N, C-alpha and C positions, 0 to 999 in steps of 0.2 A: 504493500500500500504506500510505502514511502521511498523505496529504493530507486535510485536513478537507473536508467537503462544501461545495458551492456551490449555492444554490437561488435562482432568479429568480422573483419574484412580480410580476404586473401586475394590471390590473383584473379579468381573467377567469381567469387560469391560474396554477398553481404548477408550475415547471419545474426539477426537479433536474438539474444539469449535470455536476458532478464528484463523484467518490467516492460514487457512488450506492449501492453495495452494502456494501463494508467500512466505509466512513465513515458509512453510515446516511442518505445523502441521500434515498433513496426512502422510507425509514421516516418520517423527519421531514417529508418532503414530503407524505405521506399525512395526517399529523396536521394540518399546516398547511391542506391543502385542505379537510379536514372542518370545521375550526374557522373558516375564513374563507369557507366556502361557495363554493369555487372548484373548477375541474376540474384534475386533475393530468395533466401531459404527461410521459411517460417518454422518455428520450433514449438509453438503452443498448440495444445491438443485441439482446441476449437478451430484454429486456423488450418490445421492439417485435415480437419473434417470439412473444410470449406464453409464454416459457419462463423458468424460474428458473435463473439463472446459478449456477455452483458456489460462488462467493463469497457469493451471496445465500442459497444452500442452507445454508451453514455458519452464517450469521447466523440463519436461520429455525429450524434444528434445534439451535443452540447447540453447534457442533462446533469443534474446532481448525481453524485456517486452513491450507490446503495451501500448497505452495511456489508462488511467483509463476509459474514456468514451467508448472506443472500447471493453474493457474487459466486462463492464456491458452490452453493446449492444449485443455482440456476445454470451455471456453466456445466455442471455435471449432468444435469437433466438435458441440456442442449446437445450433449454428445449422443444422446439416445433418441431424441425426438425434437420436432419443431415446437417452439414455445408460442403461446398466445401473446400477441403484442397489440395494444390499443394505442392509437395515435390521435392527436387532435385533428379535426377536419382541416384539410388544406395541406397536410404534410404528406403528400402523395409520393411515397417512396417505397421501394422494395428492398428487403434486407434478408440475406441468406440465413436460414435457420429459424424464421419466424412466420407465423400465420398472422398476417396484418389485418386488423379491422380499424374502423374509425369511429370516434365519438365526439360529442360536443363539449367535452371537458377540457380544462387547461392543464392537464397533466398527462404523462405517458404511463401506461400500466403494462408490466411484463408479468404474466401469470398473476400472482397475488401481491406484487410489489409496485407501489406507486412512486413515480419519479417526477420531480419538478423540473421543467425546463429552466435553464439559467438565462437571465436577461442579458442582452448584448446591446451596449451603447457605443456608437462610433462617433468620434470627434474628428472634424476635418478643418484644416486651415489651408489657405492657398493664396497665390498672387492674384491681384485684381485682373480681371479679364482673361484668365487662363482658359484654355480649351477644355470643354466638358469631358472629353474622352480621357484626359489625363487624370482628372479627379476620379472617374469611374474605375480606371485600372489601378490607381493607387489604393483605393479602398479594397478592390478585389485582391491585390497582393497582400495587404494587411490581414485580411480574413484568411487567406491561404496560409500565412505564417502561423496562425493559431488554429488552423484546421476547422474553421467555422463556415458552414454553408451560408451563402448570402441571404437566403430566405429566413435565416435565424436572427437577422438584425431586428431589433425592436425599435430603435430610435437613432436619429442622426443629429448631431449638434454642431454648430459653428458660430462665429461672430456675426452680428447683424450686418456688419459692413461687407460681408461676403455671401449674403443670403442668396443673391441671384445666381452666382457661380456654382454654389454647392447644390442648390435646388436643381439646376440644369444637369450637373454632373452626376447626381444621385437619383434622378427620376426613375431610372430603370429598376432601382431597388424597391420602389413603391412604398416608402416608409415616411413617417412624419419627420419634418425637419424643424428642429428647435433652434432659435437664435438667441444669443446672449450679448449683453452690452459689455464693453471693455471693463466697466466697473465690476460686473458680476464675475467675469473671467479672472480679474486680478484678485478678487476676494477668494475665489476657489484656489488659485495658485498659492496664496498665503495659507489658507486653511489646510490644504493637502500637502503643503511643503514641497511643491513641484519645482523642477528646475526652471530657472528664469532665463529668458532670452532677451538681451538688450537689443538685438537686431529687430525682433518682432515688435518690441515696445516702441522703437523708433518709427516704425511704419504704421502701426495700428493702435498704439497706446495701451497695449496689454503685454504682459510678460510671457504669455502663451495662449494658444488658441485650441489646438487639437486635444491636448491632455485635459485641461479644465473643462472643455466642452463635452468630452466623453463622460467625465465624472458628474457634471451637472445634469447631463441627459439621463444618467442612471438615477440621480436623485429625484428627477421628475417622475420616475417609476416607483418612488418611495423605497429606494435601495441605496444605502451608503456602501459602495463597493470599493474596488481597487482597480488600478490599471493592470491589464493583463498583456498589453502591448504598448510600450512607451512610444513616443513620437517616431514614426517612420517617415523619412523624407524621400519622396520620389518625384523628380522633375517638377519642382515648384509646388508640390502638394505635400502636406504633412497630415498623417493619419495616426490616431491613437484609439485603443479599444479598452473599454471598462466593463467589468462584470462583477458578479458576486464575490464577496471576500472568501467564499469557500471554493472558488475555482481551483481545480486540482491538477490541471495539466501544466 
């Protein structure tokens, strides 16, 4: 539940050995295999059966983590049969090892275990007049780095001075865009003890945009969380992601 992953790499293979699901061994292993042009070898029982373990399911769908005893029990059952999986309506996905049904609830249920979806708040800063496609792909890259599907975004925040650019760049995500004043952003920078940027302050009057916007967006959902991705700079766009303080990946 706490160990870091361990991956072995040789001339031909990438082999994740420890903490493959919760610790991200399989995820990082796949990235290594692609970039090193090697074949990945999975070592976990559920993976060898071609099924998605309950802990990997939580990582894939960005859910809270079940209790250890439930992970062990459900993964053992998964090796023998497909499990009943109930998803909120609109989550139209297929997952190996599960018989998927849909309900009008705001939680995911695997057999008798209920799992709460983690909220995702994205903060975006950018240059004035920047092309919308640069904002879109910067957000996509940030989500990729944390293995978060784009349809799992709950809210997007930015400074009011860049509302037009961010709305245009993020319209394909079809999520609410919240805007904040420089005073609100500066207050969040101070309250969360965030890194300050004199460059950003010189241009827009606040010491940060992406990070405080992400955290304030999460607060609007009545959650005081943490940054799970600090500011990522991509071609004139800065993106940060905030989520629950219990985020485990």
